[in-house]
mmCIF file of the N, C-alpha and C atoms, coordinates in Angstrom:
data_MODEL
# 
_entry.id   MODEL 
# 
loop_
_atom_site.group_PDB 
_atom_site.id 
_atom_site.type_symbol 
_atom_site.label_atom_id 
_atom_site.label_alt_id 
_atom_site.label_comp_id 
_atom_site.label_asym_id 
_atom_site.label_entity_id 
_atom_site.label_seq_id 
_atom_site.pdbx_PDB_ins_code 
_atom_site.Cartn_x 
_atom_site.Cartn_y 
_atom_site.Cartn_z 
_atom_site.occupancy 
_atom_site.B_iso_or_equiv 
_atom_site.pdbx_formal_charge 
_atom_site.auth_seq_id 
_atom_site.auth_comp_id 
_atom_site.auth_asym_id 
_atom_site.auth_atom_id 
_atom_site.pdbx_PDB_model_num 
ATOM 1   N N  . MET A 1 1  ? -62.703 4.932   40.176 1.00 0.00 ? 1  MET A N  1 
ATOM 2   C CA . MET A 1 1  ? -62.729 3.562   39.720 1.00 0.00 ? 1  MET A CA 1 
ATOM 3   C C  . MET A 1 1  ? -61.439 3.206   38.987 1.00 0.00 ? 1  MET A C  1 
ATOM 4   N N  . VAL A 1 2  ? -60.938 4.144   38.206 1.00 0.00 ? 2  VAL A N  1 
ATOM 5   C CA . VAL A 1 2  ? -59.710 3.873   37.457 1.00 0.00 ? 2  VAL A CA 1 
ATOM 6   C C  . VAL A 1 2  ? -58.561 3.573   38.415 1.00 0.00 ? 2  VAL A C  1 
ATOM 7   N N  . GLN A 1 3  ? -58.507 4.307   39.527 1.00 0.00 ? 3  GLN A N  1 
ATOM 8   C CA . GLN A 1 3  ? -57.429 4.107   40.500 1.00 0.00 ? 3  GLN A CA 1 
ATOM 9   C C  . GLN A 1 3  ? -57.544 2.769   41.219 1.00 0.00 ? 3  GLN A C  1 
ATOM 10  N N  . ARG A 1 4  ? -58.740 2.245   41.335 1.00 0.00 ? 4  ARG A N  1 
ATOM 11  C CA . ARG A 1 4  ? -58.965 1.003   42.089 1.00 0.00 ? 4  ARG A CA 1 
ATOM 12  C C  . ARG A 1 4  ? -59.110 -0.233  41.206 1.00 0.00 ? 4  ARG A C  1 
ATOM 13  N N  . GLN A 1 5  ? -58.952 -0.071  39.899 1.00 0.00 ? 5  GLN A N  1 
ATOM 14  C CA . GLN A 1 5  ? -59.213 -1.208  39.024 1.00 0.00 ? 5  GLN A CA 1 
ATOM 15  C C  . GLN A 1 5  ? -58.228 -2.363  39.208 1.00 0.00 ? 5  GLN A C  1 
ATOM 16  N N  . ALA A 1 6  ? -56.995 -2.091  39.581 1.00 0.00 ? 6  ALA A N  1 
ATOM 17  C CA . ALA A 1 6  ? -56.030 -3.175  39.794 1.00 0.00 ? 6  ALA A CA 1 
ATOM 18  C C  . ALA A 1 6  ? -56.502 -4.088  40.929 1.00 0.00 ? 6  ALA A C  1 
ATOM 19  N N  . ALA A 1 7  ? -56.973 -3.493  42.017 1.00 0.00 ? 7  ALA A N  1 
ATOM 20  C CA . ALA A 1 7  ? -57.488 -4.284  43.138 1.00 0.00 ? 7  ALA A CA 1 
ATOM 21  C C  . ALA A 1 7  ? -58.757 -5.028  42.735 1.00 0.00 ? 7  ALA A C  1 
ATOM 22  N N  . TRP A 1 8  ? -59.613 -4.363  41.982 1.00 0.00 ? 8  TRP A N  1 
ATOM 23  C CA . TRP A 1 8  ? -60.849 -4.966  41.485 1.00 0.00 ? 8  TRP A CA 1 
ATOM 24  C C  . TRP A 1 8  ? -60.529 -6.210  40.654 1.00 0.00 ? 8  TRP A C  1 
ATOM 25  N N  . ARG A 1 9  ? -59.557 -6.077  39.766 1.00 0.00 ? 9  ARG A N  1 
ATOM 26  C CA . ARG A 1 9  ? -59.162 -7.198  38.919 1.00 0.00 ? 9  ARG A CA 1 
ATOM 27  C C  . ARG A 1 9  ? -58.556 -8.342  39.748 1.00 0.00 ? 9  ARG A C  1 
ATOM 28  N N  . ARG A 1 10 ? -57.779 -7.983  40.761 1.00 0.00 ? 10 ARG A N  1 
ATOM 29  C CA . ARG A 1 10 ? -57.185 -9.007  41.638 1.00 0.00 ? 10 ARG A CA 1 
ATOM 30  C C  . ARG A 1 10 ? -58.272 -9.791  42.359 1.00 0.00 ? 10 ARG A C  1 
ATOM 31  N N  . VAL A 1 11 ? -59.252 -9.075  42.901 1.00 0.00 ? 11 VAL A N  1 
ATOM 32  C CA . VAL A 1 11 ? -60.337 -9.736  43.640 1.00 0.00 ? 11 VAL A CA 1 
ATOM 33  C C  . VAL A 1 11 ? -61.120 -10.666 42.717 1.00 0.00 ? 11 VAL A C  1 
ATOM 34  N N  . VAL A 1 12 ? -61.458 -10.183 41.528 1.00 0.00 ? 12 VAL A N  1 
ATOM 35  C CA . VAL A 1 12 ? -62.198 -11.015 40.575 1.00 0.00 ? 12 VAL A CA 1 
ATOM 36  C C  . VAL A 1 12 ? -61.359 -12.238 40.186 1.00 0.00 ? 12 VAL A C  1 
ATOM 37  N N  . GLY A 1 13 ? -60.078 -12.031 39.910 1.00 0.00 ? 13 GLY A N  1 
ATOM 38  C CA . GLY A 1 13 ? -59.198 -13.143 39.551 1.00 0.00 ? 13 GLY A CA 1 
ATOM 39  C C  . GLY A 1 13 ? -59.068 -14.172 40.663 1.00 0.00 ? 13 GLY A C  1 
ATOM 40  N N  . LEU A 1 14 ? -58.916 -13.698 41.895 1.00 0.00 ? 14 LEU A N  1 
ATOM 41  C CA . LEU A 1 14 ? -58.812 -14.614 43.036 1.00 0.00 ? 14 LEU A CA 1 
ATOM 42  C C  . LEU A 1 14 ? -60.105 -15.398 43.237 1.00 0.00 ? 14 LEU A C  1 
ATOM 43  N N  . ALA A 1 15 ? -61.232 -14.719 43.083 1.00 0.00 ? 15 ALA A N  1 
ATOM 44  C CA . ALA A 1 15 ? -62.521 -15.403 43.231 1.00 0.00 ? 15 ALA A CA 1 
ATOM 45  C C  . ALA A 1 15 ? -62.675 -16.493 42.178 1.00 0.00 ? 15 ALA A C  1 
ATOM 46  N N  . ILE A 1 16 ? -62.329 -16.169 40.934 1.00 0.00 ? 16 ILE A N  1 
ATOM 47  C CA . ILE A 1 16 ? -62.422 -17.162 39.862 1.00 0.00 ? 16 ILE A CA 1 
ATOM 48  C C  . ILE A 1 16 ? -61.480 -18.334 40.141 1.00 0.00 ? 16 ILE A C  1 
ATOM 49  N N  . SER A 1 17 ? -60.259 -18.044 40.567 1.00 0.00 ? 17 SER A N  1 
ATOM 50  C CA . SER A 1 17 ? -59.289 -19.102 40.875 1.00 0.00 ? 17 SER A CA 1 
ATOM 51  C C  . SER A 1 17 ? -59.766 -20.007 41.997 1.00 0.00 ? 17 SER A C  1 
ATOM 52  N N  . ALA A 1 18 ? -60.513 -19.436 42.934 1.00 0.00 ? 18 ALA A N  1 
ATOM 53  C CA . ALA A 1 18 ? -61.010 -20.208 44.069 1.00 0.00 ? 18 ALA A CA 1 
ATOM 54  C C  . ALA A 1 18 ? -62.349 -20.880 43.776 1.00 0.00 ? 18 ALA A C  1 
ATOM 55  N N  . GLY A 1 19 ? -62.883 -20.652 42.578 1.00 0.00 ? 19 GLY A N  1 
ATOM 56  C CA . GLY A 1 19 ? -64.163 -21.261 42.230 1.00 0.00 ? 19 GLY A CA 1 
ATOM 57  C C  . GLY A 1 19 ? -65.346 -20.584 42.879 1.00 0.00 ? 19 GLY A C  1 
ATOM 58  N N  . ILE A 1 20 ? -65.180 -19.322 43.251 1.00 0.00 ? 20 ILE A N  1 
ATOM 59  C CA . ILE A 1 20 ? -66.263 -18.567 43.886 1.00 0.00 ? 20 ILE A CA 1 
ATOM 60  C C  . ILE A 1 20 ? -66.966 -17.741 42.813 1.00 0.00 ? 20 ILE A C  1 
ATOM 61  N N  . SER A 1 21 ? -68.255 -17.932 42.693 1.00 0.00 ? 21 SER A N  1 
ATOM 62  C CA . SER A 1 21 ? -69.041 -17.216 41.696 1.00 0.00 ? 21 SER A CA 1 
ATOM 63  C C  . SER A 1 21 ? -69.277 -15.771 42.132 1.00 0.00 ? 21 SER A C  1 
ATOM 64  N N  . THR A 1 22 ? -68.843 -14.843 41.303 1.00 0.00 ? 22 THR A N  1 
ATOM 65  C CA . THR A 1 22 ? -69.069 -13.416 41.564 1.00 0.00 ? 22 THR A CA 1 
ATOM 66  C C  . THR A 1 22 ? -69.592 -12.761 40.284 1.00 0.00 ? 22 THR A C  1 
ATOM 67  N N  . PRO A 1 23 ? -70.794 -13.141 39.844 1.00 0.00 ? 23 PRO A N  1 
ATOM 68  C CA . PRO A 1 23 ? -71.281 -12.650 38.558 1.00 0.00 ? 23 PRO A CA 1 
ATOM 69  C C  . PRO A 1 23 ? -71.427 -11.135 38.493 1.00 0.00 ? 23 PRO A C  1 
ATOM 70  N N  . GLY A 1 24 ? -71.826 -10.512 39.578 1.00 0.00 ? 24 GLY A N  1 
ATOM 71  C CA . GLY A 1 24 ? -71.980 -9.054  39.580 1.00 0.00 ? 24 GLY A CA 1 
ATOM 72  C C  . GLY A 1 24 ? -70.651 -8.339  39.413 1.00 0.00 ? 24 GLY A C  1 
ATOM 73  N N  . MET A 1 25 ? -69.643 -8.804  40.135 1.00 0.00 ? 25 MET A N  1 
ATOM 74  C CA . MET A 1 25 ? -68.323 -8.175  40.037 1.00 0.00 ? 25 MET A CA 1 
ATOM 75  C C  . MET A 1 25 ? -67.689 -8.425  38.674 1.00 0.00 ? 25 MET A C  1 
ATOM 76  N N  . CYS A 1 26 ? -67.850 -9.642  38.147 1.00 0.00 ? 26 CYS A N  1 
ATOM 77  C CA . CYS A 1 26 ? -67.283 -9.964  36.831 1.00 0.00 ? 26 CYS A CA 1 
ATOM 78  C C  . CYS A 1 26 ? -67.974 -9.169  35.729 1.00 0.00 ? 26 CYS A C  1 
ATOM 79  N N  . ALA A 1 27 ? -69.292 -9.115  35.785 1.00 0.00 ? 27 ALA A N  1 
ATOM 80  C CA . ALA A 1 27 ? -70.043 -8.391  34.756 1.00 0.00 ? 27 ALA A CA 1 
ATOM 81  C C  . ALA A 1 27 ? -69.768 -6.896  34.815 1.00 0.00 ? 27 ALA A C  1 
ATOM 82  N N  . SER A 1 28 ? -69.676 -6.355  36.023 1.00 0.00 ? 28 SER A N  1 
ATOM 83  C CA . SER A 1 28 ? -69.418 -4.915  36.131 1.00 0.00 ? 28 SER A CA 1 
ATOM 84  C C  . SER A 1 28 ? -68.004 -4.575  35.664 1.00 0.00 ? 28 SER A C  1 
ATOM 85  N N  . LEU A 1 29 ? -67.049 -5.459  35.889 1.00 0.00 ? 29 LEU A N  1 
ATOM 86  C CA . LEU A 1 29 ? -65.694 -5.235  35.392 1.00 0.00 ? 29 LEU A CA 1 
ATOM 87  C C  . LEU A 1 29 ? -65.670 -5.298  33.861 1.00 0.00 ? 29 LEU A C  1 
ATOM 88  N N  . ALA A 1 30 ? -66.387 -6.245  33.288 1.00 0.00 ? 30 ALA A N  1 
ATOM 89  C CA . ALA A 1 30 ? -66.473 -6.334  31.825 1.00 0.00 ? 30 ALA A CA 1 
ATOM 90  C C  . ALA A 1 30 ? -67.143 -5.087  31.256 1.00 0.00 ? 30 ALA A C  1 
ATOM 91  N N  . TYR A 1 31 ? -68.189 -4.603  31.917 1.00 0.00 ? 31 TYR A N  1 
ATOM 92  C CA . TYR A 1 31 ? -68.860 -3.378  31.468 1.00 0.00 ? 31 TYR A CA 1 
ATOM 93  C C  . TYR A 1 31 ? -67.905 -2.188  31.553 1.00 0.00 ? 31 TYR A C  1 
ATOM 94  N N  . PHE A 1 32 ? -67.168 -2.097  32.642 1.00 0.00 ? 32 PHE A N  1 
ATOM 95  C CA . PHE A 1 32 ? -66.195 -1.013  32.825 1.00 0.00 ? 32 PHE A CA 1 
ATOM 96  C C  . PHE A 1 32 ? -65.162 -1.033  31.700 1.00 0.00 ? 32 PHE A C  1 
ATOM 97  N N  . ASP A 1 33 ? -64.647 -2.212  31.380 1.00 0.00 ? 33 ASP A N  1 
ATOM 98  C CA . ASP A 1 33 ? -63.661 -2.332  30.303 1.00 0.00 ? 33 ASP A CA 1 
ATOM 99  C C  . ASP A 1 33 ? -64.258 -1.930  28.956 1.00 0.00 ? 33 ASP A C  1 
ATOM 100 N N  . THR A 1 34 ? -65.492 -2.326  28.710 1.00 0.00 ? 34 THR A N  1 
ATOM 101 C CA . THR A 1 34 ? -66.167 -1.973  27.462 1.00 0.00 ? 34 THR A CA 1 
ATOM 102 C C  . THR A 1 34 ? -66.425 -0.480  27.373 1.00 0.00 ? 34 THR A C  1 
ATOM 103 N N  . TYR A 1 35 ? -66.870 0.112   28.450 1.00 0.00 ? 35 TYR A N  1 
ATOM 104 C CA . TYR A 1 35 ? -67.252 1.528   28.477 1.00 0.00 ? 35 TYR A CA 1 
ATOM 105 C C  . TYR A 1 35 ? -66.068 2.455   28.226 1.00 0.00 ? 35 TYR A C  1 
ATOM 106 N N  . ARG A 1 36 ? -64.895 2.085   28.682 1.00 0.00 ? 36 ARG A N  1 
ATOM 107 C CA . ARG A 1 36 ? -63.752 2.989   28.583 1.00 0.00 ? 36 ARG A CA 1 
ATOM 108 C C  . ARG A 1 36 ? -62.931 2.815   27.304 1.00 0.00 ? 36 ARG A C  1 
ATOM 109 N N  . ARG A 1 37 ? -63.309 1.904   26.440 1.00 0.00 ? 37 ARG A N  1 
ATOM 110 C CA . ARG A 1 37 ? -62.580 1.692   25.181 1.00 0.00 ? 37 ARG A CA 1 
ATOM 111 C C  . ARG A 1 37 ? -63.129 2.571   24.068 1.00 0.00 ? 37 ARG A C  1 
ATOM 112 N N  . ALA A 1 38 ? -62.226 3.096   23.263 1.00 0.00 ? 38 ALA A N  1 
ATOM 113 C CA . ALA A 1 38 ? -62.645 3.875   22.094 1.00 0.00 ? 38 ALA A CA 1 
ATOM 114 C C  . ALA A 1 38 ? -63.125 2.944   20.980 1.00 0.00 ? 38 ALA A C  1 
ATOM 115 N N  . ARG A 1 39 ? -62.454 1.804   20.833 1.00 0.00 ? 39 ARG A N  1 
ATOM 116 C CA . ARG A 1 39 ? -62.829 0.819   19.818 1.00 0.00 ? 39 ARG A CA 1 
ATOM 117 C C  . ARG A 1 39 ? -63.056 -0.514  20.506 1.00 0.00 ? 39 ARG A C  1 
ATOM 118 N N  . LEU A 1 40 ? -64.139 -1.162  20.147 1.00 0.00 ? 40 LEU A N  1 
ATOM 119 C CA . LEU A 1 40 ? -64.482 -2.434  20.770 1.00 0.00 ? 40 LEU A CA 1 
ATOM 120 C C  . LEU A 1 40 ? -64.160 -3.605  19.844 1.00 0.00 ? 40 LEU A C  1 
ATOM 121 N N  . PRO A 1 41 ? -63.912 -4.771  20.414 1.00 0.00 ? 41 PRO A N  1 
ATOM 122 C CA . PRO A 1 41 ? -63.586 -5.936  19.586 1.00 0.00 ? 41 PRO A CA 1 
ATOM 123 C C  . PRO A 1 41 ? -64.834 -6.610  19.014 1.00 0.00 ? 41 PRO A C  1 
ATOM 124 N N  . ALA A 1 42 ? -65.661 -5.847  18.329 1.00 0.00 ? 42 ALA A N  1 
ATOM 125 C CA . ALA A 1 42 ? -66.888 -6.393  17.752 1.00 0.00 ? 42 ALA A CA 1 
ATOM 126 C C  . ALA A 1 42 ? -66.641 -7.040  16.399 1.00 0.00 ? 42 ALA A C  1 
ATOM 127 N N  . ASN A 1 43 ? -65.413 -6.979  15.918 1.00 0.00 ? 43 ASN A N  1 
ATOM 128 C CA . ASN A 1 43 ? -65.128 -7.527  14.595 1.00 0.00 ? 43 ASN A CA 1 
ATOM 129 C C  . ASN A 1 43 ? -65.422 -9.018  14.503 1.00 0.00 ? 43 ASN A C  1 
ATOM 130 N N  . LEU A 1 44 ? -65.199 -9.758  15.566 1.00 0.00 ? 44 LEU A N  1 
ATOM 131 C CA . LEU A 1 44 ? -65.484 -11.189 15.543 1.00 0.00 ? 44 LEU A CA 1 
ATOM 132 C C  . LEU A 1 44 ? -66.983 -11.429 15.407 1.00 0.00 ? 44 LEU A C  1 
ATOM 133 N N  . VAL A 1 45 ? -67.781 -10.671 16.134 1.00 0.00 ? 45 VAL A N  1 
ATOM 134 C CA . VAL A 1 45 ? -69.239 -10.803 16.050 1.00 0.00 ? 45 VAL A CA 1 
ATOM 135 C C  . VAL A 1 45 ? -69.708 -10.454 14.641 1.00 0.00 ? 45 VAL A C  1 
ATOM 136 N N  . GLN A 1 46 ? -69.174 -9.371  14.075 1.00 0.00 ? 46 GLN A N  1 
ATOM 137 C CA . GLN A 1 46 ? -69.551 -8.989  12.713 1.00 0.00 ? 46 GLN A CA 1 
ATOM 138 C C  . GLN A 1 46 ? -69.175 -10.086 11.717 1.00 0.00 ? 46 GLN A C  1 
ATOM 139 N N  . ALA A 1 47 ? -68.000 -10.670 11.866 1.00 0.00 ? 47 ALA A N  1 
ATOM 140 C CA . ALA A 1 47 ? -67.566 -11.734 10.956 1.00 0.00 ? 47 ALA A CA 1 
ATOM 141 C C  . ALA A 1 47 ? -68.465 -12.960 11.079 1.00 0.00 ? 47 ALA A C  1 
ATOM 142 N N  . GLN A 1 48 ? -68.841 -13.322 12.294 1.00 0.00 ? 48 GLN A N  1 
ATOM 143 C CA . GLN A 1 48 ? -69.724 -14.473 12.490 1.00 0.00 ? 48 GLN A CA 1 
ATOM 144 C C  . GLN A 1 48 ? -71.096 -14.225 11.873 1.00 0.00 ? 48 GLN A C  1 
ATOM 145 N N  . ARG A 1 49 ? -71.621 -13.019 12.068 1.00 0.00 ? 49 ARG A N  1 
ATOM 146 C CA . ARG A 1 49 ? -72.916 -12.680 11.467 1.00 0.00 ? 49 ARG A CA 1 
ATOM 147 C C  . ARG A 1 49 ? -72.827 -12.747 9.950  1.00 0.00 ? 49 ARG A C  1 
ATOM 148 N N  . ASP A 1 50 ? -71.726 -12.267 9.384  1.00 0.00 ? 50 ASP A N  1 
ATOM 149 C CA . ASP A 1 50 ? -71.555 -12.295 7.935  1.00 0.00 ? 50 ASP A CA 1 
ATOM 150 C C  . ASP A 1 50 ? -71.437 -13.734 7.437  1.00 0.00 ? 50 ASP A C  1 
ATOM 151 N N  . LEU A 1 51 ? -70.709 -14.570 8.165  1.00 0.00 ? 51 LEU A N  1 
ATOM 152 C CA . LEU A 1 51 ? -70.542 -15.970 7.772  1.00 0.00 ? 51 LEU A CA 1 
ATOM 153 C C  . LEU A 1 51 ? -71.876 -16.711 7.764  1.00 0.00 ? 51 LEU A C  1 
ATOM 154 N N  . PHE A 1 52 ? -72.654 -16.581 8.824  1.00 0.00 ? 52 PHE A N  1 
ATOM 155 C CA . PHE A 1 52 ? -73.871 -17.377 8.969  1.00 0.00 ? 52 PHE A CA 1 
ATOM 156 C C  . PHE A 1 52 ? -75.094 -16.771 8.297  1.00 0.00 ? 52 PHE A C  1 
ATOM 157 N N  . GLY A 1 53 ? -75.068 -15.467 8.010  1.00 0.00 ? 53 GLY A N  1 
ATOM 158 C CA . GLY A 1 53 ? -76.264 -14.880 7.421  1.00 0.00 ? 53 GLY A CA 1 
ATOM 159 C C  . GLY A 1 53 ? -76.009 -13.825 6.371  1.00 0.00 ? 53 GLY A C  1 
ATOM 160 N N  . ALA A 1 54 ? -74.773 -13.684 5.914  1.00 0.00 ? 54 ALA A N  1 
ATOM 161 C CA . ALA A 1 54 ? -74.420 -12.679 4.905  1.00 0.00 ? 54 ALA A CA 1 
ATOM 162 C C  . ALA A 1 54 ? -74.932 -11.295 5.292  1.00 0.00 ? 54 ALA A C  1 
ATOM 163 N N  . HIS A 1 55 ? -74.712 -10.918 6.539  1.00 0.00 ? 55 HIS A N  1 
ATOM 164 C CA . HIS A 1 55 ? -75.189 -9.632  7.052  1.00 0.00 ? 55 HIS A CA 1 
ATOM 165 C C  . HIS A 1 55 ? -74.273 -8.462  6.706  1.00 0.00 ? 55 HIS A C  1 
ATOM 166 N N  . THR A 1 56 ? -73.135 -8.708  6.185  1.00 0.00 ? 56 THR A N  1 
ATOM 167 C CA . THR A 1 56 ? -72.079 -7.734  5.884  1.00 0.00 ? 56 THR A CA 1 
ATOM 168 C C  . THR A 1 56 ? -71.410 -7.240  7.160  1.00 0.00 ? 56 THR A C  1 
ATOM 169 N N  . TYR A 1 57 ? -70.305 -6.568  6.982  1.00 0.00 ? 57 TYR A N  1 
ATOM 170 C CA . TYR A 1 57 ? -69.560 -6.008  8.106  1.00 0.00 ? 57 TYR A CA 1 
ATOM 171 C C  . TYR A 1 57 ? -68.927 -4.702  7.666  1.00 0.00 ? 57 TYR A C  1 
ATOM 172 N N  . GLU A 1 58 ? -68.524 -3.896  8.639  1.00 0.00 ? 58 GLU A N  1 
ATOM 173 C CA . GLU A 1 58 ? -67.855 -2.631  8.360  1.00 0.00 ? 58 GLU A CA 1 
ATOM 174 C C  . GLU A 1 58 ? -66.385 -2.772  8.698  1.00 0.00 ? 58 GLU A C  1 
ATOM 175 N N  . ARG A 1 59 ? -65.576 -2.024  7.984  1.00 0.00 ? 59 ARG A N  1 
ATOM 176 C CA . ARG A 1 59 ? -64.138 -2.027  8.246  1.00 0.00 ? 59 ARG A CA 1 
ATOM 177 C C  . ARG A 1 59 ? -63.747 -0.706  8.881  1.00 0.00 ? 59 ARG A C  1 
ATOM 178 N N  . THR A 1 60 ? -62.648 -0.714  9.611  1.00 0.00 ? 60 THR A N  1 
ATOM 179 C CA . THR A 1 60 ? -62.183 0.525   10.238 1.00 0.00 ? 60 THR A CA 1 
ATOM 180 C C  . THR A 1 60 ? -61.261 1.317   9.327  1.00 0.00 ? 60 THR A C  1 
ATOM 181 N N  . ASP A 1 61 ? -60.762 0.688   8.270  1.00 0.00 ? 61 ASP A N  1 
ATOM 182 C CA . ASP A 1 61 ? -59.816 1.375   7.393  1.00 0.00 ? 61 ASP A CA 1 
ATOM 183 C C  . ASP A 1 61 ? -60.454 2.002   6.152  1.00 0.00 ? 61 ASP A C  1 
ATOM 184 N N  . ARG A 1 62 ? -61.714 1.679   5.871  1.00 0.00 ? 62 ARG A N  1 
ATOM 185 C CA . ARG A 1 62 ? -62.407 2.307   4.744  1.00 0.00 ? 62 ARG A CA 1 
ATOM 186 C C  . ARG A 1 62 ? -63.919 2.226   4.947  1.00 0.00 ? 62 ARG A C  1 
ATOM 187 N N  . PRO A 1 63 ? -64.640 3.180   4.395  1.00 0.00 ? 63 PRO A N  1 
ATOM 188 C CA . PRO A 1 63 ? -66.092 3.203   4.586  1.00 0.00 ? 63 PRO A CA 1 
ATOM 189 C C  . PRO A 1 63 ? -66.801 2.139   3.741  1.00 0.00 ? 63 PRO A C  1 
ATOM 190 N N  . GLY A 1 64 ? -68.026 1.848   4.121  1.00 0.00 ? 64 GLY A N  1 
ATOM 191 C CA . GLY A 1 64 ? -68.849 0.925   3.351  1.00 0.00 ? 64 GLY A CA 1 
ATOM 192 C C  . GLY A 1 64 ? -69.136 -0.367  4.074  1.00 0.00 ? 64 GLY A C  1 
ATOM 193 N N  . ALA A 1 65 ? -70.018 -1.148  3.464  1.00 0.00 ? 65 ALA A N  1 
ATOM 194 C CA . ALA A 1 65 ? -70.381 -2.460  3.995  1.00 0.00 ? 65 ALA A CA 1 
ATOM 195 C C  . ALA A 1 65 ? -69.739 -3.523  3.111  1.00 0.00 ? 65 ALA A C  1 
ATOM 196 N N  . TYR A 1 66 ? -69.205 -4.557  3.713  1.00 0.00 ? 66 TYR A N  1 
ATOM 197 C CA . TYR A 1 66 ? -68.475 -5.597  2.991  1.00 0.00 ? 66 TYR A CA 1 
ATOM 198 C C  . TYR A 1 66 ? -69.046 -6.971  3.312  1.00 0.00 ? 66 TYR A C  1 
ATOM 199 N N  . HIS A 1 67 ? -68.923 -7.866  2.345  1.00 0.00 ? 67 HIS A N  1 
ATOM 200 C CA . HIS A 1 67 ? -69.301 -9.264  2.541  1.00 0.00 ? 67 HIS A CA 1 
ATOM 201 C C  . HIS A 1 67 ? -68.163 -10.126 2.005  1.00 0.00 ? 67 HIS A C  1 
ATOM 202 N N  . THR A 1 68 ? -67.816 -11.160 2.726  1.00 0.00 ? 68 THR A N  1 
ATOM 203 C CA . THR A 1 68 ? -66.758 -12.078 2.315  1.00 0.00 ? 68 THR A CA 1 
ATOM 204 C C  . THR A 1 68 ? -67.344 -13.466 2.140  1.00 0.00 ? 68 THR A C  1 
ATOM 205 N N  . GLU A 1 69 ? -66.915 -14.151 1.111  1.00 0.00 ? 69 GLU A N  1 
ATOM 206 C CA . GLU A 1 69 ? -67.290 -15.556 0.910  1.00 0.00 ? 69 GLU A CA 1 
ATOM 207 C C  . GLU A 1 69 ? -66.356 -16.393 1.783  1.00 0.00 ? 69 GLU A C  1 
ATOM 208 N N  . TRP A 1 70 ? -66.708 -16.542 3.046  1.00 0.00 ? 70 TRP A N  1 
ATOM 209 C CA . TRP A 1 70 ? -65.836 -17.157 4.039  1.00 0.00 ? 70 TRP A CA 1 
ATOM 210 C C  . TRP A 1 70 ? -65.491 -18.602 3.702  1.00 0.00 ? 70 TRP A C  1 
ATOM 211 N N  . THR A 1 71 ? -66.444 -19.369 3.200  1.00 0.00 ? 71 THR A N  1 
ATOM 212 C CA . THR A 1 71 ? -66.156 -20.778 2.903  1.00 0.00 ? 71 THR A CA 1 
ATOM 213 C C  . THR A 1 71 ? -65.179 -20.903 1.736  1.00 0.00 ? 71 THR A C  1 
ATOM 214 N N  . LYS A 1 72 ? -65.318 -20.039 0.739  1.00 0.00 ? 72 LYS A N  1 
ATOM 215 C CA . LYS A 1 72 ? -64.367 -20.053 -0.379 1.00 0.00 ? 72 LYS A CA 1 
ATOM 216 C C  . LYS A 1 72 ? -62.978 -19.641 0.098  1.00 0.00 ? 72 LYS A C  1 
ATOM 217 N N  . LEU A 1 73 ? -62.931 -18.664 0.974  1.00 0.00 ? 73 LEU A N  1 
ATOM 218 C CA . LEU A 1 73 ? -61.661 -18.200 1.520  1.00 0.00 ? 73 LEU A CA 1 
ATOM 219 C C  . LEU A 1 73 ? -60.980 -19.316 2.319  1.00 0.00 ? 73 LEU A C  1 
ATOM 220 N N  . ALA A 1 74 ? -61.763 -20.070 3.087  1.00 0.00 ? 74 ALA A N  1 
ATOM 221 C CA . ALA A 1 74 ? -61.220 -21.174 3.885  1.00 0.00 ? 74 ALA A CA 1 
ATOM 222 C C  . ALA A 1 74 ? -60.682 -22.284 2.985  1.00 0.00 ? 74 ALA A C  1 
ATOM 223 N N  . ARG A 1 75 ? -61.378 -22.548 1.878  1.00 0.00 ? 75 ARG A N  1 
ATOM 224 C CA . ARG A 1 75 ? -60.916 -23.592 0.954  1.00 0.00 ? 75 ARG A CA 1 
ATOM 225 C C  . ARG A 1 75 ? -59.589 -23.217 0.306  1.00 0.00 ? 75 ARG A C  1 
ATOM 226 N N  . LYS A 1 76 ? -59.411 -21.947 0.012  1.00 0.00 ? 76 LYS A N  1 
ATOM 227 C CA . LYS A 1 76 ? -58.158 -21.487 -0.592 1.00 0.00 ? 76 LYS A CA 1 
ATOM 228 C C  . LYS A 1 76 ? -56.980 -21.696 0.353  1.00 0.00 ? 76 LYS A C  1 
ATOM 229 N N  . GLY A 1 77 ? -57.234 -21.573 1.661  1.00 0.00 ? 77 GLY A N  1 
ATOM 230 C CA . GLY A 1 77 ? -56.170 -21.714 2.649  1.00 0.00 ? 77 GLY A CA 1 
ATOM 231 C C  . GLY A 1 77 ? -55.729 -23.146 2.870  1.00 0.00 ? 77 GLY A C  1 
ATOM 232 N N  . ASN A 1 78 ? -56.565 -24.113 2.492  1.00 0.00 ? 78 ASN A N  1 
ATOM 233 C CA . ASN A 1 78 ? -56.231 -25.529 2.723  1.00 0.00 ? 78 ASN A CA 1 
ATOM 234 C C  . ASN A 1 78 ? -55.391 -26.064 1.648  1.00 0.00 ? 78 ASN A C  1 
# 
């Protein structure tokens, strides 16, 4: 699969450009990309959960659970 991924990506890209729905191929490519990564981009999901429900998030640079006052942080930036 690793050797054929360039062709796989080309086919999916061409299908999308042509407006052809290929949900199985797109989903399987996304799964393949997720499966082979050591670290996933879940930080955005964690931040959104923390913003809307104070669920806390984990950091990759230090242990523990963290919570940020996102609205206060946004006000400081304005």
